[in-house]
N, CA, C, O and the ligand as a Tripos MOL2 file, in Angstrom:
@<TRIPOS>MOLECULE
protein
  285   283    72     0     0
PROTEIN
NO_CHARGES

@<TRIPOS>ATOM
      1 N         -47.5900   -7.5260   -8.5770 N.3       1 MET1
      2 CA        -46.6920   -7.6030   -9.7450 C.3       1 MET1
      3 C         -47.5140   -7.9220  -11.0070 C.2       1 MET1
      4 O         -48.2100   -8.9360  -11.0550 O.2       1 MET1
      5 N         -47.4300   -7.0520  -12.0270 N.am      2 ASP2
      6 CA        -48.1820   -7.3460  -13.2590 C.3       2 ASP2
      7 C         -47.3160   -8.1510  -14.2350 C.2       2 ASP2
      8 O         -46.1730   -8.4970  -13.9390 O.2       2 ASP2
      9 N         -47.8800   -8.4310  -15.3740 N.am      3 ILE3
     10 CA        -47.2220   -9.3090  -16.3420 C.3       3 ILE3
     11 C         -45.8810   -8.7460  -16.8390 C.2       3 ILE3
     12 O         -44.9420   -9.4890  -17.1260 O.2       3 ILE3
     13 N         -45.8240   -7.3930  -16.9310 N.am      4 PHE4
     14 CA        -44.5770   -6.7850  -17.4220 C.3       4 PHE4
     15 C         -43.4650   -6.8730  -16.3780 C.2       4 PHE4
     16 O         -42.2970   -7.0900  -16.7020 O.2       4 PHE4
     17 N         -43.8600   -6.6990  -15.1220 N.am      5 ASP5
     18 CA        -42.8770   -6.8050  -14.0520 C.3       5 ASP5
     19 C         -42.3010   -8.2070  -13.9910 C.2       5 ASP5
     20 O         -41.0880   -8.3800  -13.8750 O.2       5 ASP5
     21 N         -43.1730   -9.2170  -14.0670 N.am      6 SER6
     22 CA        -42.6650  -10.5760  -13.9690 C.3       6 SER6
     23 C         -41.8480  -10.9350  -15.2000 C.2       6 SER6
     24 O         -40.9010  -11.7170  -15.1090 O.2       6 SER6
     25 N         -42.2040  -10.3720  -16.3530 N.am      7 ALA7
     26 CA        -41.4270  -10.6380  -17.5660 C.3       7 ALA7
     27 C         -40.0220  -10.0670  -17.4510 C.2       7 ALA7
     28 O         -39.0470  -10.7210  -17.8210 O.2       7 ALA7
     29 N         -39.9210   -8.8510  -16.9400 N.am      8 SER8
     30 CA        -38.5890   -8.2650  -16.8410 C.3       8 SER8
     31 C         -37.7840   -8.9100  -15.7170 C.2       8 SER8
     32 O         -36.5580   -8.9900  -15.7960 O.2       8 SER8
     33 N         -38.4690   -9.3670  -14.6750 N.am      9 ALA9
     34 CA        -37.7810  -10.0720  -13.6020 C.3       9 ALA9
     35 C         -37.1720  -11.3670  -14.1440 C.2       9 ALA9
     36 O         -36.0430  -11.7260  -13.8110 O.2       9 ALA9
     37 N         -37.9390  -12.0530  -14.9790 N.am     10 LEU10
     38 CA        -37.4640  -13.2900  -15.5970 C.3      10 LEU10
     39 C         -36.2660  -13.0230  -16.4920 C.2      10 LEU10
     40 O         -35.3010  -13.7860  -16.5230 O.2      10 LEU10
     41 N         -36.3590  -11.9100  -17.2230 N.am     11 GLU11
     42 CA        -35.2640  -11.5720  -18.1330 C.3      11 GLU11
     43 C         -33.9890  -11.3060  -17.3510 C.2      11 GLU11
     44 O         -32.9100  -11.7530  -17.7410 O.2      11 GLU11
     45 N         -34.1140  -10.5740  -16.2430 N.am     12 ILE12
     46 CA        -32.9560  -10.2740  -15.3990 C.3      12 ILE12
     47 C         -32.3400  -11.5780  -14.8810 C.2      12 ILE12
     48 O         -31.1210  -11.7470  -14.8590 O.2      12 ILE12
     49 N         -33.2230  -12.4910  -14.4670 N.am     13 LYS13
     50 CA        -32.7700  -13.7800  -13.9440 C.3      13 LYS13
     51 C         -31.9880  -14.5440  -15.0210 C.2      13 LYS13
     52 O         -30.9250  -15.1060  -14.7540 O.2      13 LYS13
     53 N         -32.5320  -14.5520  -16.2290 N.am     14 GLN14
     54 CA        -31.8780  -15.2770  -17.3070 C.3      14 GLN14
     55 C         -30.5420  -14.6520  -17.6800 C.2      14 GLN14
     56 O         -29.5730  -15.3580  -17.9590 O.2      14 GLN14
     57 N         -30.4960  -13.3240  -17.6850 N.am     15 THR15
     58 CA        -29.2560  -12.6380  -17.9720 C.3      15 THR15
     59 C         -28.1980  -12.9670  -16.9230 C.2      15 THR15
     60 O         -27.0370  -13.2130  -17.2490 O.2      15 THR15
     61 N         -28.6210  -12.9680  -15.6560 N.am     16 ALA16
     62 CA        -27.7130  -13.2770  -14.5630 C.3      16 ALA16
     63 C         -27.1840  -14.7030  -14.7000 C.2      16 ALA16
     64 O         -25.9980  -14.9540  -14.4840 O.2      16 ALA16
     65 N         -28.0620  -15.6290  -15.0560 N.am     17 MET17
     66 CA        -27.6390  -17.0150  -15.2220 C.3      17 MET17
     67 C         -26.6640  -17.1600  -16.3850 C.2      17 MET17
     68 O         -25.6820  -17.8970  -16.2960 O.2      17 MET17
     69 N         -26.9450  -16.4480  -17.4810 N.am     18 ALA18
     70 CA        -26.0730  -16.5200  -18.6530 C.3      18 ALA18
     71 C         -24.6820  -15.9710  -18.3080 C.2      18 ALA18
     72 O         -23.6630  -16.5270  -18.7160 O.2      18 ALA18
     73 N         -24.6640  -14.8730  -17.5520 N.am     19 LEU19
     74 CA        -23.3920  -14.2930  -17.1380 C.3      19 LEU19
     75 C         -22.6210  -15.2390  -16.2170 C.2      19 LEU19
     76 O         -21.4050  -15.3890  -16.3390 O.2      19 LEU19
     77 N         -23.3450  -15.8700  -15.2970 N.am     20 THR20
     78 CA        -22.7130  -16.8150  -14.3800 C.3      20 THR20
     79 C         -22.0850  -17.9560  -15.1500 C.2      20 THR20
     80 O         -20.9470  -18.3410  -14.8810 O.2      20 THR20
     81 N         -22.8170  -18.4970  -16.1030 N.am     21 ASN21
     82 CA        -22.2780  -19.5930  -16.9210 C.3      21 ASN21
     83 C         -21.0830  -19.1300  -17.7330 C.2      21 ASN21
     84 O         -20.1060  -19.8620  -17.8930 O.2      21 ASN21
     85 N         -21.1660  -17.9180  -18.2410 N.am     22 HIS22
     86 CA        -20.0780  -17.3720  -19.0470 C.3      22 HIS22
     87 C         -18.7920  -17.3010  -18.2150 C.2      22 HIS22
     88 O         -17.7270  -17.7180  -18.6710 O.2      22 HIS22
     89 N         -18.9020  -16.7710  -16.9960 N.am     23 PHE23
     90 CA        -17.7090  -16.5960  -16.1760 C.3      23 PHE23
     91 C         -17.2190  -17.9260  -15.5900 C.2      23 PHE23
     92 O         -16.0400  -18.0710  -15.2680 O.2      23 PHE23
     93 N         -18.1280  -18.8880  -15.4540 N.am     24 LYS24
     94 CA        -17.7250  -20.2050  -14.9710 C.3      24 LYS24
     95 C         -16.7560  -20.8620  -15.9430 C.2      24 LYS24
     96 O         -15.8550  -21.5980  -15.5410 O.2      24 LYS24
     97 N         -16.9550  -20.5840  -17.2290 N.am     25 ASN25
     98 CA        -16.1230  -21.2150  -18.2510 C.3      25 ASN25
     99 C         -14.8070  -20.4930  -18.4810 C.2      25 ASN25
    100 O         -13.9430  -20.9810  -19.2100 O.2      25 ASN25
    101 N         -14.6550  -19.3340  -17.8610 N.am     26 GLN26
    102 CA        -13.4190  -18.5820  -18.0350 C.3      26 GLN26
    103 C         -12.3480  -19.1420  -17.1000 C.2      26 GLN26
    104 O         -12.6370  -19.4120  -15.9340 O.2      26 GLN26
    105 N         -11.1250  -19.3200  -17.5830 N.am     27 PRO27
    106 CA        -10.0680  -19.7480  -16.6680 C.3      27 PRO27
    107 C          -9.8420  -18.6620  -15.6310 C.2      27 PRO27
    108 O          -9.7280  -17.4830  -15.9670 O.2      27 PRO27
    109 N          -9.7780  -19.0650  -14.3760 N.am     28 LYS28
    110 CA         -9.5820  -18.0820  -13.3300 C.3      28 LYS28
    111 C          -8.0930  -17.8570  -13.1040 C.2      28 LYS28
    112 O          -7.2690  -18.7440  -13.3250 O.2      28 LYS28
    113 N          -7.7790  -16.6700  -12.6660 N.am     29 GLN29
    114 CA         -6.3910  -16.3080  -12.3860 C.3      29 GLN29
    115 C          -5.7840  -17.2860  -11.3740 C.2      29 GLN29
    116 O          -4.6080  -17.6360  -11.4700 O.2      29 GLN29
    117 N          -6.5830  -17.7180  -10.4190 N.am     30 THR30
    118 CA         -6.0850  -18.5820   -9.3630 C.3      30 THR30
    119 C          -5.7740  -19.9940   -9.8510 C.2      30 THR30
    120 O          -5.0990  -20.7570   -9.1600 O.2      30 THR30
    121 N          -6.2650  -20.3400  -11.0370 N.am     31 GLN31
    122 CA         -6.0310  -21.6830  -11.5470 C.3      31 GLN31
    123 C          -4.8040  -21.7310  -12.4560 C.2      31 GLN31
    124 O          -4.3870  -22.8040  -12.8920 O.2      31 GLN31
    125 N          -4.2410  -20.5780  -12.7340 N.am     32 LEU32
    126 CA         -3.0950  -20.5440  -13.6360 C.3      32 LEU32
    127 C          -1.8810  -21.1530  -12.9560 C.2      32 LEU32
    128 O          -1.6930  -21.0420  -11.7450 O.2      32 LEU32
    129 N          -1.0780  -21.7880  -13.7640 N.am     33 GLN33
    130 CA          0.1440  -22.4060  -13.2770 C.3      33 GLN33
    131 C           1.2470  -21.3630  -13.2410 C.2      33 GLN33
    132 O           1.5000  -20.6840  -14.2360 O.2      33 GLN33
    133 N           1.9000  -21.2390  -12.1010 N.am     34 SER34
    134 CA          3.0250  -20.3180  -12.0210 C.3      34 SER34
    135 C           4.2530  -20.9660  -12.6600 C.2      34 SER34
    136 O           4.4300  -22.1820  -12.5920 O.2      34 SER34
    137 N           5.0910  -20.1450  -13.2770 N.am     35 ALA35
    138 CA          6.3280  -20.6580  -13.8650 C.3      35 ALA35
    139 C           7.3370  -20.9280  -12.7540 C.2      35 ALA35
    140 O           7.3700  -20.2160  -11.7510 O.2      35 ALA35
    141 N           8.1630  -21.9660  -12.9390 N.am     36 GLU36
    142 CA          9.1750  -22.2640  -11.9130 C.3      36 GLU36
    143 C          10.4320  -21.4370  -12.1450 C.2      36 GLU36
    144 O          11.1750  -21.1430  -11.2080 O.2      36 GLU36
    145 N          10.6600  -21.0700  -13.3850 N.am     37 VAL37
    146 CA         11.7750  -20.1700  -13.6840 C.3      37 VAL37
    147 C          11.2410  -18.9650  -14.4440 C.2      37 VAL37
    148 O          10.2420  -19.0540  -15.1570 O.2      37 VAL37
    149 N          11.9200  -17.8450  -14.2780 N.am     38 CYS38
    150 CA         11.5150  -16.5940  -14.9100 C.3      38 CYS38
    151 C          11.5610  -16.7160  -16.4360 C.2      38 CYS38
    152 O          12.5430  -17.2020  -16.9960 O.2      38 CYS38
    153 N          10.5080  -16.2790  -17.0900 N.am     39 ASN39
    154 CA         10.4750  -16.3140  -18.5490 C.3      39 ASN39
    155 C          11.4410  -15.3140  -19.1710 C.2      39 ASN39
    156 O          11.7890  -15.4260  -20.3460 O.2      39 ASN39
    157 N          11.8640  -14.3500  -18.3910 N.am     40 GLU40
    158 CA         12.7180  -13.2930  -18.9080 C.3      40 GLU40
    159 C          14.1940  -13.6310  -18.7250 C.2      40 GLU40
    160 O          14.9550  -13.6640  -19.6910 O.2      40 GLU40
    161 N          14.5920  -13.8820  -17.4750 N.am     41 CYS41
    162 CA         16.0210  -14.0680  -17.2000 C.3      41 CYS41
    163 C          16.3880  -15.5200  -16.8520 C.2      41 CYS41
    164 O          17.5700  -15.8570  -16.7870 O.2      41 CYS41
    165 N          15.3970  -16.3690  -16.6310 N.am     42 GLY42
    166 CA         15.6750  -17.7680  -16.3410 C.3      42 GLY42
    167 C          16.0040  -18.0710  -14.8980 C.2      42 GLY42
    168 O          16.3420  -19.2050  -14.5610 O.2      42 GLY42
    169 N          15.9080  -17.0570  -14.0310 N.am     43 SER43
    170 CA         16.1580  -17.2850  -12.6080 C.3      43 SER43
    171 C          15.0460  -18.1440  -12.0110 C.2      43 SER43
    172 O          13.9060  -18.1190  -12.4750 O.2      43 SER43
    173 N          15.3990  -18.9050  -10.9730 N.am     44 ASP44
    174 CA         14.3740  -19.6590  -10.2550 C.3      44 ASP44
    175 C          13.3960  -18.6780   -9.6170 C.2      44 ASP44
    176 O          13.8040  -17.6630   -9.0540 O.2      44 ASP44
    177 N          12.1210  -18.9840   -9.7080 N.am     45 ILE45
    178 CA         11.1140  -18.1960   -8.9940 C.3      45 ILE45
    179 C          10.8390  -18.9230   -7.6790 C.2      45 ILE45
    180 O          10.4410  -20.0870   -7.6890 O.2      45 ILE45
    181 N          11.0480  -18.2410   -6.5390 N.am     46 PRO46
    182 CA         10.8240  -18.9080   -5.2450 C.3      46 PRO46
    183 C           9.4180  -19.4800   -5.1620 C.2      46 PRO46
    184 O           8.4570  -18.8990   -5.6670 O.2      46 PRO46
    185 N           9.3220  -20.6420   -4.5080 N.am     47 LYS47
    186 CA          8.0080  -21.3150   -4.3510 C.3      47 LYS47
    187 C           6.9980  -20.3760   -3.7120 C.2      47 LYS47
    188 O           5.8230  -20.3650   -4.0770 O.2      47 LYS47
    189 N           7.4800  -19.5780   -2.7380 N.am     48 ALA48
    190 CA          6.5860  -18.6560   -2.0440 C.3      48 ALA48
    191 C           5.9600  -17.6690   -3.0250 C.2      48 ALA48
    192 O           4.7810  -17.3310   -2.9210 O.2      48 ALA48
    193 N           6.7810  -17.2090   -3.9890 N.am     49 ARG49
    194 CA          6.2450  -16.2750   -4.9750 C.3      49 ARG49
    195 C           5.2900  -16.9870   -5.9360 C.2      49 ARG49
    196 O           4.2630  -16.4310   -6.3240 O.2      49 ARG49
    197 N           5.6350  -18.2120   -6.3140 N.am     50 GLN50
    198 CA          4.7430  -18.9760   -7.1790 C.3      50 GLN50
    199 C           3.3730  -19.1350   -6.5480 C.2      50 GLN50
    200 O           2.3470  -19.0330   -7.2210 O.2      50 GLN50
    201 N           3.3710  -19.3890   -5.2380 N.am     51 ASP51
    202 CA          2.1050  -19.5730   -4.5360 C.3      51 ASP51
    203 C           1.3790  -18.2490   -4.3290 C.2      51 ASP51
    204 O           0.1540  -18.1750   -4.4230 O.2      51 ASP51
    205 N           2.1560  -17.2060   -4.0470 N.am     52 ALA52
    206 CA          1.5480  -15.9060   -3.7360 C.3      52 ALA52
    207 C           0.9710  -15.2510   -4.9870 C.2      52 ALA52
    208 O          -0.0970  -14.6410   -4.9440 O.2      52 ALA52
    209 N           1.6880  -15.3850   -6.1000 N.am     53 VAL53
    210 CA          1.2620  -14.7700   -7.3550 C.3      53 VAL53
    211 C           0.9320  -15.8730   -8.3520 C.2      53 VAL53
    212 O           1.7770  -16.2760   -9.1510 O.2      53 VAL53
    213 N          -0.3160  -16.3580   -8.2960 N.am     54 LYS54
    214 CA         -0.7310  -17.4470   -9.1660 C.3      54 LYS54
    215 C          -0.5810  -17.0410  -10.6320 C.2      54 LYS54
    216 O          -1.0600  -15.9880  -11.0530 O.2      54 LYS54
    217 N           0.0830  -17.8860  -11.3850 N.am     55 GLY55
    218 CA          0.2240  -17.6050  -12.8150 C.3      55 GLY55
    219 C           1.3770  -16.6810  -13.1310 C.2      55 GLY55
    220 O           1.5160  -16.2370  -14.2710 O.2      55 GLY55
    221 N           2.2160  -16.3780  -12.1370 N.am     56 CYS56
    222 CA          3.3270  -15.4730  -12.4090 C.3      56 CYS56
    223 C           4.3080  -16.1400  -13.3700 C.2      56 CYS56
    224 O           4.5180  -17.3520  -13.3150 O.2      56 CYS56
    225 N           4.8940  -15.3500  -14.2360 N.am     57 GLN57
    226 CA          5.8060  -15.8800  -15.2450 C.3      57 GLN57
    227 C           7.2010  -15.2670  -15.1120 C.2      57 GLN57
    228 O           8.1290  -15.6580  -15.8210 O.2      57 GLN57
    229 N           7.3390  -14.3150  -14.2090 N.am     58 PHE58
    230 CA          8.6140  -13.6050  -14.0750 C.3      58 PHE58
    231 C           9.0540  -13.5680  -12.6160 C.2      58 PHE58
    232 O           8.2280  -13.6510  -11.7080 O.2      58 PHE58
    233 N          10.3680  -13.4420  -12.3990 N.am     59 CYS59
    234 CA         10.8790  -13.2280  -11.0570 C.3      59 CYS59
    235 C          10.4980  -11.8170  -10.6120 C.2      59 CYS59
    236 O          10.0480  -11.0060  -11.4210 O.2      59 CYS59
    237 N          10.6810  -11.5310   -9.3280 N.am     60 THR60
    238 CA         10.2770  -10.2200   -8.8050 C.3      60 THR60
    239 C          10.9860   -9.0860   -9.5510 C.2      60 THR60
    240 O          10.4020   -8.0380   -9.8250 O.2      60 THR60
    241 N          12.2570   -9.3250   -9.8700 N.am     61 HIS61
    242 CA         13.0430   -8.2960  -10.5480 C.3      61 HIS61
    243 C          12.4590   -7.9640  -11.9230 C.2      61 HIS61
    244 O          12.2020   -6.8010  -12.2330 O.2      61 HIS61
    245 N          12.2540   -9.0000  -12.7440 N.am     62 CYS62
    246 CA         11.7350   -8.7720  -14.0960 C.3      62 CYS62
    247 C          10.2820   -8.2990  -14.0530 C.2      62 CYS62
    248 O           9.8540   -7.5180  -14.9020 O.2      62 CYS62
    249 N           9.5240   -8.7760  -13.0560 N.am     63 GLN63
    250 CA          8.1390   -8.3250  -12.9260 C.3      63 GLN63
    251 C           8.0990   -6.8260  -12.6510 C.2      63 GLN63
    252 O           7.2690   -6.0970  -13.1950 O.2      63 GLN63
    253 N           9.0270   -6.3790  -11.7850 N.am     64 ALA64
    254 CA          9.0790   -4.9400  -11.4670 C.3      64 ALA64
    255 C           9.4140   -4.1420  -12.7150 C.2      64 ALA64
    256 O           8.8290   -3.0870  -12.9600 O.2      64 ALA64
    257 N          10.3570   -4.6470  -13.5060 N.am     65 LEU65
    258 CA         10.7140   -3.9680  -14.7460 C.3      65 LEU65
    259 C           9.5240   -3.9410  -15.7050 C.2      65 LEU65
    260 O           9.2510   -2.9240  -16.3430 O.2      65 LEU65
    261 N           8.8260   -5.0650  -15.7980 N.am     66 ALA66
    262 CA          7.6590   -5.1570  -16.7050 C.3      66 ALA66
    263 C           6.5710   -4.1870  -16.2580 C.2      66 ALA66
    264 O           5.9530   -3.5090  -17.0790 O.2      66 ALA66
    265 N           6.3410   -4.1260  -14.9200 N.am     67 ASP67
    266 CA          5.3190   -3.2210  -14.4020 C.3      67 ASP67
    267 C           5.6800   -1.7740  -14.7110 C.2      67 ASP67
    268 O           4.8210   -0.9650  -15.0630 O.2      67 ASP67
    269 N           6.9590   -1.4670  -14.5740 N.am     68 LYS68
    270 CA          7.4200   -0.1000  -14.8650 C.3      68 LYS68
    271 C           7.1840    0.2390  -16.3350 C.2      68 LYS68
    272 O           6.7460    1.3380  -16.6760 O.2      68 LYS68
    273 N           7.4830   -0.7260  -17.1870 N.am     69 GLY69
    274 CA          7.3490   -0.5130  -18.6320 C.3      69 GLY69
    275 C           5.9210   -0.2520  -19.0590 C.2      69 GLY69
    276 O           5.6700    0.4460  -20.0420 O.2      69 GLY69
    277 N           4.9860   -0.8200  -18.3130 N.am     70 LYS70
    278 CA          3.5720   -0.6700  -18.6710 C.3      70 LYS70
    279 C           3.0730    0.7320  -18.4040 C.2      70 LYS70
    280 O           2.1440    1.2040  -19.0600 O.2      70 LYS70
    281 N           3.7050    1.4170  -17.4160 N.am     71 ARG71
    282 CA          3.2130    2.7310  -17.0560 C.3      71 ARG71
    283 C           3.8760    3.8470  -17.8360 C.2      71 ARG71
    284 O           3.5550    5.0180  -17.6320 O.2      71 ARG71
    285 ZN         13.6700  -12.5860  -14.1760 Zn       72 ZN72
@<TRIPOS>BOND
     1     1     2 1
     2     2     3 1
     3     3     4 2
     4     3     5 am
     5     5     6 1
     6     6     7 1
     7     7     8 2
     8     7     9 am
     9     9    10 1
    10    10    11 1
    11    11    12 2
    12    11    13 am
    13    13    14 1
    14    14    15 1
    15    15    16 2
    16    15    17 am
    17    17    18 1
    18    18    19 1
    19    19    20 2
    20    19    21 am
    21    21    22 1
    22    22    23 1
    23    23    24 2
    24    23    25 am
    25    25    26 1
    26    26    27 1
    27    27    28 2
    28    27    29 am
    29    29    30 1
    30    30    31 1
    31    31    32 2
    32    31    33 am
    33    33    34 1
    34    34    35 1
    35    35    36 2
    36    35    37 am
    37    37    38 1
    38    38    39 1
    39    39    40 2
    40    39    41 am
    41    41    42 1
    42    42    43 1
    43    43    44 2
    44    43    45 am
    45    45    46 1
    46    46    47 1
    47    47    48 2
    48    47    49 am
    49    49    50 1
    50    50    51 1
    51    51    52 2
    52    51    53 am
    53    53    54 1
    54    54    55 1
    55    55    56 2
    56    55    57 am
    57    57    58 1
    58    58    59 1
    59    59    60 2
    60    59    61 am
    61    61    62 1
    62    62    63 1
    63    63    64 2
    64    63    65 am
    65    65    66 1
    66    66    67 1
    67    67    68 2
    68    67    69 am
    69    69    70 1
    70    70    71 1
    71    71    72 2
    72    71    73 am
    73    73    74 1
    74    74    75 1
    75    75    76 2
    76    75    77 am
    77    77    78 1
    78    78    79 1
    79    79    80 2
    80    79    81 am
    81    81    82 1
    82    82    83 1
    83    83    84 2
    84    83    85 am
    85    85    86 1
    86    86    87 1
    87    87    88 2
    88    87    89 am
    89    89    90 1
    90    90    91 1
    91    91    92 2
    92    91    93 am
    93    93    94 1
    94    94    95 1
    95    95    96 2
    96    95    97 am
    97    97    98 1
    98    98    99 1
    99    99   100 2
   100    99   101 am
   101   101   102 1
   102   102   103 1
   103   103   104 2
   104   103   105 am
   105   105   106 1
   106   106   107 1
   107   107   108 2
   108   107   109 am
   109   109   110 1
   110   110   111 1
   111   111   112 2
   112   111   113 am
   113   113   114 1
   114   114   115 1
   115   115   116 2
   116   115   117 am
   117   117   118 1
   118   118   119 1
   119   119   120 2
   120   119   121 am
   121   121   122 1
   122   122   123 1
   123   123   124 2
   124   123   125 am
   125   125   126 1
   126   126   127 1
   127   127   128 2
   128   127   129 am
   129   129   130 1
   130   130   131 1
   131   131   132 2
   132   131   133 am
   133   133   134 1
   134   134   135 1
   135   135   136 2
   136   135   137 am
   137   137   138 1
   138   138   139 1
   139   139   140 2
   140   139   141 am
   141   141   142 1
   142   142   143 1
   143   143   144 2
   144   143   145 am
   145   145   146 1
   146   146   147 1
   147   147   148 2
   148   147   149 am
   149   149   150 1
   150   150   151 1
   151   151   152 2
   152   151   153 am
   153   153   154 1
   154   154   155 1
   155   155   156 2
   156   155   157 am
   157   157   158 1
   158   158   159 1
   159   159   160 2
   160   159   161 am
   161   161   162 1
   162   162   163 1
   163   163   164 2
   164   163   165 am
   165   165   166 1
   166   166   167 1
   167   167   168 2
   168   167   169 am
   169   169   170 1
   170   170   171 1
   171   171   172 2
   172   171   173 am
   173   173   174 1
   174   174   175 1
   175   175   176 2
   176   175   177 am
   177   177   178 1
   178   178   179 1
   179   179   180 2
   180   179   181 am
   181   181   182 1
   182   182   183 1
   183   183   184 2
   184   183   185 am
   185   185   186 1
   186   186   187 1
   187   187   188 2
   188   187   189 am
   189   189   190 1
   190   190   191 1
   191   191   192 2
   192   191   193 am
   193   193   194 1
   194   194   195 1
   195   195   196 2
   196   195   197 am
   197   197   198 1
   198   198   199 1
   199   199   200 2
   200   199   201 am
   201   201   202 1
   202   202   203 1
   203   203   204 2
   204   203   205 am
   205   205   206 1
   206   206   207 1
   207   207   208 2
   208   207   209 am
   209   209   210 1
   210   210   211 1
   211   211   212 2
   212   211   213 am
   213   213   214 1
   214   214   215 1
   215   215   216 2
   216   215   217 am
   217   217   218 1
   218   218   219 1
   219   219   220 2
   220   219   221 am
   221   221   222 1
   222   222   223 1
   223   223   224 2
   224   223   225 am
   225   225   226 1
   226   226   227 1
   227   227   228 2
   228   227   229 am
   229   229   230 1
   230   230   231 1
   231   231   232 2
   232   231   233 am
   233   233   234 1
   234   234   235 1
   235   235   236 2
   236   235   237 am
   237   237   238 1
   238   238   239 1
   239   239   240 2
   240   239   241 am
   241   241   242 1
   242   242   243 1
   243   243   244 2
   244   243   245 am
   245   245   246 1
   246   246   247 1
   247   247   248 2
   248   247   249 am
   249   249   250 1
   250   250   251 1
   251   251   252 2
   252   251   253 am
   253   253   254 1
   254   254   255 1
   255   255   256 2
   256   255   257 am
   257   257   258 1
   258   258   259 1
   259   259   260 2
   260   259   261 am
   261   261   262 1
   262   262   263 1
   263   263   264 2
   264   263   265 am
   265   265   266 1
   266   266   267 1
   267   267   268 2
   268   267   269 am
   269   269   270 1
   270   270   271 1
   271   271   272 2
   272   271   273 am
   273   273   274 1
   274   274   275 1
   275   275   276 2
   276   275   277 am
   277   277   278 1
   278   278   279 1
   279   279   280 2
   280   279   281 am
   281   281   282 1
   282   282   283 1
   283   283   284 2
@<TRIPOS>SUBSTRUCTURE
     1 MET1         2 RESIDUE 1 A MET
     2 ASP2         6 RESIDUE 1 A ASP
     3 ILE3        10 RESIDUE 1 A ILE
     4 PHE4        14 RESIDUE 1 A PHE
     5 ASP5        18 RESIDUE 1 A ASP
     6 SER6        22 RESIDUE 1 A SER
     7 ALA7        26 RESIDUE 1 A ALA
     8 SER8        30 RESIDUE 1 A SER
     9 ALA9        34 RESIDUE 1 A ALA
    10 LEU10       38 RESIDUE 1 A LEU
    11 GLU11       42 RESIDUE 1 A GLU
    12 ILE12       46 RESIDUE 1 A ILE
    13 LYS13       50 RESIDUE 1 A LYS
    14 GLN14       54 RESIDUE 1 A GLN
    15 THR15       58 RESIDUE 1 A THR
    16 ALA16       62 RESIDUE 1 A ALA
    17 MET17       66 RESIDUE 1 A MET
    18 ALA18       70 RESIDUE 1 A ALA
    19 LEU19       74 RESIDUE 1 A LEU
    20 THR20       78 RESIDUE 1 A THR
    21 ASN21       82 RESIDUE 1 A ASN
    22 HIS22       86 RESIDUE 1 A HIS
    23 PHE23       90 RESIDUE 1 A PHE
    24 LYS24       94 RESIDUE 1 A LYS
    25 ASN25       98 RESIDUE 1 A ASN
    26 GLN26      102 RESIDUE 1 A GLN
    27 PRO27      106 RESIDUE 1 A PRO
    28 LYS28      110 RESIDUE 1 A LYS
    29 GLN29      114 RESIDUE 1 A GLN
    30 THR30      118 RESIDUE 1 A THR
    31 GLN31      122 RESIDUE 1 A GLN
    32 LEU32      126 RESIDUE 1 A LEU
    33 GLN33      130 RESIDUE 1 A GLN
    34 SER34      134 RESIDUE 1 A SER
    35 ALA35      138 RESIDUE 1 A ALA
    36 GLU36      142 RESIDUE 1 A GLU
    37 VAL37      146 RESIDUE 1 A VAL
    38 CYS38      150 RESIDUE 1 A CYS
    39 ASN39      154 RESIDUE 1 A ASN
    40 GLU40      158 RESIDUE 1 A GLU
    41 CYS41      162 RESIDUE 1 A CYS
    42 GLY42      166 RESIDUE 1 A GLY
    43 SER43      170 RESIDUE 1 A SER
    44 ASP44      174 RESIDUE 1 A ASP
    45 ILE45      178 RESIDUE 1 A ILE
    46 PRO46      182 RESIDUE 1 A PRO
    47 LYS47      186 RESIDUE 1 A LYS
    48 ALA48      190 RESIDUE 1 A ALA
    49 ARG49      194 RESIDUE 1 A ARG
    50 GLN50      198 RESIDUE 1 A GLN
    51 ASP51      202 RESIDUE 1 A ASP
    52 ALA52      206 RESIDUE 1 A ALA
    53 VAL53      210 RESIDUE 1 A VAL
    54 LYS54      214 RESIDUE 1 A LYS
    55 GLY55      218 RESIDUE 1 A GLY
    56 CYS56      222 RESIDUE 1 A CYS
    57 GLN57      226 RESIDUE 1 A GLN
    58 PHE58      230 RESIDUE 1 A PHE
    59 CYS59      234 RESIDUE 1 A CYS
    60 THR60      238 RESIDUE 1 A THR
    61 HIS61      242 RESIDUE 1 A HIS
    62 CYS62      246 RESIDUE 1 A CYS
    63 GLN63      250 RESIDUE 1 A GLN
    64 ALA64      254 RESIDUE 1 A ALA
    65 LEU65      258 RESIDUE 1 A LEU
    66 ALA66      262 RESIDUE 1 A ALA
    67 ASP67      266 RESIDUE 1 A ASP
    68 LYS68      270 RESIDUE 1 A LYS
    69 GLY69      274 RESIDUE 1 A GLY
    70 LYS70      278 RESIDUE 1 A LYS
    71 ARG71      282 RESIDUE 1 A ARG
    72 ZN72       285 GROUP 0 **** ****
């Protein structure tokens, strides 16, 4: 390995570390708090759904409508 190879290897390492730190500071989807009631219609969101879909804000019905609207 010559000096240029080791320099670029170091650069790759530093870039990887910077990216790792960057993503460490991002809130993860799994850490989001699920809503207990739907933000749209106010229906209770079942606990099972809150656990299954971390950070969900809508009941299954409104979520389906929202998903449809996006497409
Ligand atoms: Zn709803």
